[in-house]
C-alpha positions, 0 to 999 in steps of 0.5 A: 703863429705856426701850427702843425694840422693833423687829422684822422690818425686811426691807429696809425702809430708807424708815423711817429718816428718819421713825424719826429724827424719832419717836425724837428726844425719847425719851430711850432707854436701849436698842434691841432687835431681834427679828430678820429684817433681810433680805427675800427671797421665795426664802428664805421659799419654802425655809423653807415648803418645809422646814416641809412636807417636813421636808427641809433645802435645798441651795444652791450655793457660787456662790449663797451667795457672791453673796448674802453680798456683798448681805447684809453691805451690808444689814446694814451699812446697818442697824447704822449707822443703828440705832446712830445713836441713840447707845444699845446695840443688842440682837438675835437673828437672824431666820429670814431672816438666815442664815447667821448667821455672816455677820450675826455677823461684820458685827455685830462691827464695831459695839462697841454691838451685842450679839447675845445669841444668842452672849452675854447682855447686861446693862443696868440691872439686867436680863439679856437672853438669847435666840435667833433663827430659826424653829422647824422640823422640822430644824436649818438654818443656811444659806439660812434659819435654823431650829432644831428645838424641842428644840434651841431649848429647850436653848439657851434654858434654859441662859441663865437664871440665878438671877433670872429676874424680872430677865431678858428673853427675846428670840426671833424666833418668838413663843409661842403666844398673841394676838401670833402669829396670822396673819390670812391663815390664821387660825392661830398661827405661834408655837411652843409650845416657847417657851411652855414656856420662859416657863412654866418660867422666868417672865422679866419680859418676852419680846420677839419678832417674826415674825408681822406681822399681830397686833402687841401684848402678851399675858401668859403668867403673870407674863411680859409678851409683846411683838410690836412688829409689822413695822418695815418697816410703821412699827411699833415698841413703847416699853417702860418696864421699871420701870412694866412699861408697853408703848405702840404709837405710831401706825405711821409712814407709810412 
């Protein structure tokens, strides 16, 4: 199976004509997206505040409704373009794609789009499971989306069946590895709980995003971990599941 893997679109609509040309002859079987369709400095600032304070933010109903109109337009444009490649699309929400009910409602309008946070997706002998959002001190699904580590671990662990080596784990937050480093702070931005799930269940692949600065691949035991890099910067990855081969094409000049 040939997969095009993307993450961290962040409203980067200039990528579409370039991507259409780049993927024209790839004969894809599946497209996978690891979260963060939206781009919002305000939401990111709120998320960082919660990381430091451990307290959930408050937002007025009027603000939420205003955001909703804009969010739905961006979601719709994103899925129209992604489904235009004519293959199934598998995704999880990113930490900025909140509240997730809004994203889920839009995705329901596209029969070929599958949120594996709500239901596993099977294709070519592989089962895709996953959960999106960030890992934080509280459970929040309002102006941004994050889960406590124990909540996320419970959700992820319940998705594994009897054949983990034919399972693909899709998450927004990466495991702690070579693909979760933030060069700006010279530190890891992944979550140890993702490592714990991978080490216990040993899926064939773990696809992730969130860390913009270190696209690439790593291994945790037999599991191949792939961060394609940010889509808004023209980055993506191509995966051949039979050969366990991962390619990182030259970034598109967006």
